[in-house]
PyMOL Python script that loads the backbone (N, CA, C, O; Angstrom):
from pymol import cmd

cmd.read_pdbstr("""\
ATOM      1  N   UNK A   1     129.182  97.900 114.948  1.00  0.00           N
ATOM      2  CA  UNK A   1     127.784  98.059 115.404  1.00  0.00           C
ATOM      3  C   UNK A   1     126.899  98.610 114.281  1.00  0.00           C
ATOM      4  O   UNK A   1     125.836  98.063 113.989  1.00  0.00           O
ATOM      5  N   UNK A   2     127.355  99.698 113.659  1.00  0.00           N
ATOM      6  CA  UNK A   2     126.526 100.322 112.619  1.00  0.00           C
ATOM      7  C   UNK A   2     126.302  99.379 111.446  1.00  0.00           C
ATOM      8  O   UNK A   2     125.196  99.291 110.913  1.00  0.00           O
ATOM      9  N   UNK A   3     127.366  98.669 111.044  1.00  0.00           N
ATOM     10  CA  UNK A   3     127.239  97.783 109.884  1.00  0.00           C
ATOM     11  C   UNK A   3     126.285  96.630 110.182  1.00  0.00           C
ATOM     12  O   UNK A   3     125.602  96.146 109.280  1.00  0.00           O
ATOM     13  N   UNK A   4     126.231  96.186 111.436  1.00  0.00           N
ATOM     14  CA  UNK A   4     125.343  95.078 111.787  1.00  0.00           C
ATOM     15  C   UNK A   4     123.898  95.562 111.942  1.00  0.00           C
ATOM     16  O   UNK A   4     122.956  94.796 111.738  1.00  0.00           O
ATOM     17  N   UNK A   5     123.734  96.838 112.303  1.00  0.00           N
ATOM     18  CA  UNK A   5     122.375  97.375 112.477  1.00  0.00           C
ATOM     19  C   UNK A   5     121.731  97.715 111.136  1.00  0.00           C
ATOM     20  O   UNK A   5     120.528  97.524 110.959  1.00  0.00           O
ATOM     21  N   UNK A   6     122.521  98.215 110.199  1.00  0.00           N
ATOM     22  CA  UNK A   6     121.958  98.649 108.916  1.00  0.00           C
ATOM     23  C   UNK A   6     121.180  97.545 108.196  1.00  0.00           C
ATOM     24  O   UNK A   6     120.058  97.795 107.757  1.00  0.00           O
ATOM     25  N   UNK A   7     121.730  96.337 108.057  1.00  0.00           N
ATOM     26  CA  UNK A   7     120.979  95.274 107.372  1.00  0.00           C
ATOM     27  C   UNK A   7     119.654  94.973 108.069  1.00  0.00           C
ATOM     28  O   UNK A   7     118.642  94.729 107.412  1.00  0.00           O
ATOM     29  N   UNK A   8     119.666  94.992 109.396  1.00  0.00           N
ATOM     30  CA  UNK A   8     118.427  94.721 110.131  1.00  0.00           C
ATOM     31  C   UNK A   8     117.393  95.800 109.841  1.00  0.00           C
ATOM     32  O   UNK A   8     116.218  95.500 109.627  1.00  0.00           O
ATOM     33  N   UNK A   9     117.834  97.060 109.836  1.00  0.00           N
ATOM     34  CA  UNK A   9     116.906  98.156 109.549  1.00  0.00           C
ATOM     35  C   UNK A   9     116.354  98.017 108.135  1.00  0.00           C
ATOM     36  O   UNK A   9     115.162  98.214 107.902  1.00  0.00           O
ATOM     37  N   UNK A  10     117.235  97.676 107.194  1.00  0.00           N
ATOM     38  CA  UNK A  10     116.796  97.518 105.808  1.00  0.00           C
ATOM     39  C   UNK A  10     115.766  96.398 105.699  1.00  0.00           C
ATOM     40  O   UNK A  10     114.780  96.533 104.975  1.00  0.00           O
ATOM     41  N   UNK A  11     115.989  95.288 106.416  1.00  0.00           N
ATOM     42  CA  UNK A  11     115.045  94.175 106.382  1.00  0.00           C
ATOM     43  C   UNK A  11     113.692  94.614 106.929  1.00  0.00           C
ATOM     44  O   UNK A  11     112.651  94.273 106.367  1.00  0.00           O
ATOM     45  N   UNK A  12     113.708  95.370 108.028  1.00  0.00           N
ATOM     46  CA  UNK A  12     112.446  95.830 108.609  1.00  0.00           C
ATOM     47  C   UNK A  12     111.718  96.752 107.646  1.00  0.00           C
ATOM     48  O   UNK A  12     110.502  96.653 107.484  1.00  0.00           O
ATOM     49  N   UNK A  13     112.462  97.652 107.004  1.00  0.00           N
ATOM     50  CA  UNK A  13     111.841  98.591 106.065  1.00  0.00           C
ATOM     51  C   UNK A  13     111.232  97.831 104.895  1.00  0.00           C
ATOM     52  O   UNK A  13     110.100  98.105 104.497  1.00  0.00           O
ATOM     53  N   UNK A  14     111.977  96.878 104.341  1.00  0.00           N
ATOM     54  CA  UNK A  14     111.468  96.118 103.196  1.00  0.00           C
ATOM     55  C   UNK A  14     110.244  95.310 103.608  1.00  0.00           C
ATOM     56  O   UNK A  14     109.300  95.177 102.829  1.00  0.00           O
ATOM     57  N   UNK A  15     110.250  94.769 104.825  1.00  0.00           N
ATOM     58  CA  UNK A  15     109.082  94.017 105.298  1.00  0.00           C
ATOM     59  C   UNK A  15     107.857  94.915 105.339  1.00  0.00           C
ATOM     60  O   UNK A  15     106.780  94.519 104.894  1.00  0.00           O
ATOM     61  N   UNK A  16     108.012  96.126 105.873  1.00  0.00           N
ATOM     62  CA  UNK A  16     106.886  97.060 105.953  1.00  0.00           C
ATOM     63  C   UNK A  16     106.398  97.419 104.561  1.00  0.00           C
ATOM     64  O   UNK A  16     105.192  97.470 104.317  1.00  0.00           O
ATOM     65  N   UNK A  17     107.331  97.669 103.643  1.00  0.00           N
ATOM     66  CA  UNK A  17     106.957  98.033 102.271  1.00  0.00           C
ATOM     67  C   UNK A  17     106.193  96.891 101.619  1.00  0.00           C
ATOM     68  O   UNK A  17     105.184  97.120 100.952  1.00  0.00           O
ATOM     69  N   UNK A  18     106.669  95.657 101.810  1.00  0.00           N
ATOM     70  CA  UNK A  18     105.996  94.494 101.218  1.00  0.00           C
ATOM     71  C   UNK A  18     104.589  94.366 101.795  1.00  0.00           C
ATOM     72  O   UNK A  18     103.634  94.121 101.057  1.00  0.00           O
ATOM     73  N   UNK A  19     104.458  94.533 103.113  1.00  0.00           N
ATOM     74  CA  UNK A  19     103.139  94.432 103.746  1.00  0.00           C
ATOM     75  C   UNK A  19     102.193  95.489 103.190  1.00  0.00           C
ATOM     76  O   UNK A  19     101.031  95.198 102.906  1.00  0.00           O
ATOM     77  N   UNK A  20     102.689  96.719 103.033  1.00  0.00           N
ATOM     78  CA  UNK A  20     101.848  97.795 102.499  1.00  0.00           C
ATOM     79  C   UNK A  20     101.433  97.488 101.071  1.00  0.00           C
ATOM     80  O   UNK A  20     100.287  97.727 100.691  1.00  0.00           O
ATOM     81  N   UNK A  21     102.364  96.958 100.271  1.00  0.00           N
ATOM     82  CA  UNK A  21     102.048  96.620  98.878  1.00  0.00           C
ATOM     83  C   UNK A  21     100.990  95.531  98.830  1.00  0.00           C
ATOM     84  O   UNK A  21     100.089  95.575  97.992  1.00  0.00           O
ATOM     85  N   UNK A  22     101.095  94.544  99.733  1.00  0.00           N
ATOM     86  CA  UNK A  22     100.108  93.462  99.779  1.00  0.00           C
ATOM     87  C   UNK A  22      98.740  94.029 100.143  1.00  0.00           C
ATOM     88  O   UNK A  22      97.732  93.663  99.538  1.00  0.00           O
ATOM     89  N   UNK A  23      98.703  94.924 101.130  1.00  0.00           N
ATOM     90  CA  UNK A  23      97.432  95.537 101.534  1.00  0.00           C
ATOM     91  C   UNK A  23      96.833  96.320 100.379  1.00  0.00           C
ATOM     92  O   UNK A  23      95.632  96.225 100.124  1.00  0.00           O
ATOM     93  N   UNK A  24      97.659  97.100  99.672  1.00  0.00           N
ATOM     94  CA  UNK A  24      97.164  97.892  98.545  1.00  0.00           C
ATOM     95  C   UNK A  24      96.634  96.983  97.451  1.00  0.00           C
ATOM     96  O   UNK A  24      95.598  97.274  96.853  1.00  0.00           O
ATOM     97  N   UNK A  25      97.332  95.880  97.178  1.00  0.00           N
ATOM     98  CA  UNK A  25      96.893  94.966  96.126  1.00  0.00           C
ATOM     99  C   UNK A  25      95.565  94.325  96.511  1.00  0.00           C
ATOM    100  O   UNK A  25      94.713  94.103  95.650  1.00  0.00           O
ATOM    101  N   UNK A  26      95.380  94.022  97.803  1.00  0.00           N
ATOM    102  CA  UNK A  26      94.111  93.441  98.257  1.00  0.00           C
ATOM    103  C   UNK A  26      92.984  94.452  98.070  1.00  0.00           C
ATOM    104  O   UNK A  26      91.900  94.096  97.608  1.00  0.00           O
ATOM    105  N   UNK A  27      93.238  95.713  98.427  1.00  0.00           N
ATOM    106  CA  UNK A  27      92.218  96.760  98.281  1.00  0.00           C
ATOM    107  C   UNK A  27      91.860  96.928  96.806  1.00  0.00           C
ATOM    108  O   UNK A  27      90.686  97.062  96.459  1.00  0.00           O
ATOM    109  N   UNK A  28      92.876  96.921  95.941  1.00  0.00           N
ATOM    110  CA  UNK A  28      92.619  97.102  94.510  1.00  0.00           C
ATOM    111  C   UNK A  28      91.832  95.919  93.950  1.00  0.00           C
ATOM    112  O   UNK A  28      90.968  96.102  93.092  1.00  0.00           O
ATOM    113  N   UNK A  29      92.121  94.706  94.428  1.00  0.00           N
ATOM    114  CA  UNK A  29      91.435  93.523  93.913  1.00  0.00           C
ATOM    115  C   UNK A  29      89.962  93.534  94.335  1.00  0.00           C
ATOM    116  O   UNK A  29      89.095  93.055  93.604  1.00  0.00           O
ATOM    117  N   UNK A  30      89.689  94.087  95.526  1.00  0.00           N
ATOM    118  CA  UNK A  30      88.299  94.185  95.995  1.00  0.00           C
ATOM    119  C   UNK A  30      87.827  95.631  95.862  1.00  0.00           C
ATOM    120  O   UNK A  30      87.899  96.400  96.820  1.00  0.00           O
ATOM    121  N   UNK A  31      87.351  95.993  94.693  1.00  0.00           N
ATOM    122  CA  UNK A  31      86.915  97.376  94.460  1.00  0.00           C
ATOM    123  C   UNK A  31      85.681  97.701  95.297  1.00  0.00           C
ATOM    124  O   UNK A  31      85.460  98.862  95.641  1.00  0.00           O
ATOM    125  N   UNK A  32      84.875  96.694  95.628  1.00  0.00           N
ATOM    126  CA  UNK A  32      83.656  96.938  96.403  1.00  0.00           C
ATOM    127  C   UNK A  32      83.994  97.319  97.845  1.00  0.00           C
ATOM    128  O   UNK A  32      83.241  98.047  98.491  1.00  0.00           O
ATOM    129  N   UNK A  33      85.130  96.824  98.346  1.00  0.00           N
ATOM    130  CA  UNK A  33      85.536  97.130  99.719  1.00  0.00           C
ATOM    131  C   UNK A  33      86.493  98.315  99.774  1.00  0.00           C
ATOM    132  O   UNK A  33      86.981  98.672 100.846  1.00  0.00           O
ATOM    133  N   UNK A  34      86.762  98.927  98.618  1.00  0.00           N
ATOM    134  CA  UNK A  34      87.738 100.020  98.560  1.00  0.00           C
ATOM    135  C   UNK A  34      87.354 101.155  99.506  1.00  0.00           C
ATOM    136  O   UNK A  34      88.178 101.587 100.312  1.00  0.00           O
ATOM    137  N   UNK A  35      86.128 101.639  99.422  1.00  0.00           N
ATOM    138  CA  UNK A  35      85.699 102.761 100.263  1.00  0.00           C
ATOM    139  C   UNK A  35      85.767 102.393 101.747  1.00  0.00           C
ATOM    140  O   UNK A  35      86.239 103.191 102.556  1.00  0.00           O
ATOM    141  N   UNK A  36      85.306 101.211 102.107  1.00  0.00           N
ATOM    142  CA  UNK A  36      85.307 100.796 103.510  1.00  0.00           C
ATOM    143  C   UNK A  36      86.737 100.696 104.037  1.00  0.00           C
ATOM    144  O   UNK A  36      87.006 101.076 105.176  1.00  0.00           O
ATOM    145  N   UNK A  37      87.649 100.188 103.219  1.00  0.00           N
ATOM    146  CA  UNK A  37      89.037 100.033 103.658  1.00  0.00           C
ATOM    147  C   UNK A  37      89.685 101.390 103.893  1.00  0.00           C
ATOM    148  O   UNK A  37      90.457 101.554 104.838  1.00  0.00           O
ATOM    149  N   UNK A  38      89.376 102.367 103.038  1.00  0.00           N
ATOM    150  CA  UNK A  38      89.981 103.690 103.176  1.00  0.00           C
ATOM    151  C   UNK A  38      89.472 104.392 104.431  1.00  0.00           C
ATOM    152  O   UNK A  38      90.207 105.171 105.037  1.00  0.00           O
ATOM    153  N   UNK A  39      88.237 104.133 104.828  1.00  0.00           N
ATOM    154  CA  UNK A  39      87.672 104.804 106.001  1.00  0.00           C
ATOM    155  C   UNK A  39      88.330 104.322 107.289  1.00  0.00           C
ATOM    156  O   UNK A  39      88.450 105.093 108.241  1.00  0.00           O
ATOM    157  N   UNK A  40      88.756 103.071 107.338  1.00  0.00           N
ATOM    158  CA  UNK A  40      89.311 102.498 108.570  1.00  0.00           C
ATOM    159  C   UNK A  40      90.591 103.199 108.994  1.00  0.00           C
ATOM    160  O   UNK A  40      91.184 102.838 110.010  1.00  0.00           O
TER     161      UNK A  40
END
""", "prot")
cmd.dss("prot")
cmd.show_as("cartoon", "prot")
cmd.util.cbc("prot")
cmd.orient("prot")
């Protein structure tokens, strides 16, 4: 059970990290929207 759950948890964590990195890269690319994005 534990061995089968660990890979799934790792996949979910990596997915979240990738999504956050994509969001950060979008914010950095749009410096004009930086302040508005941080307020949300």
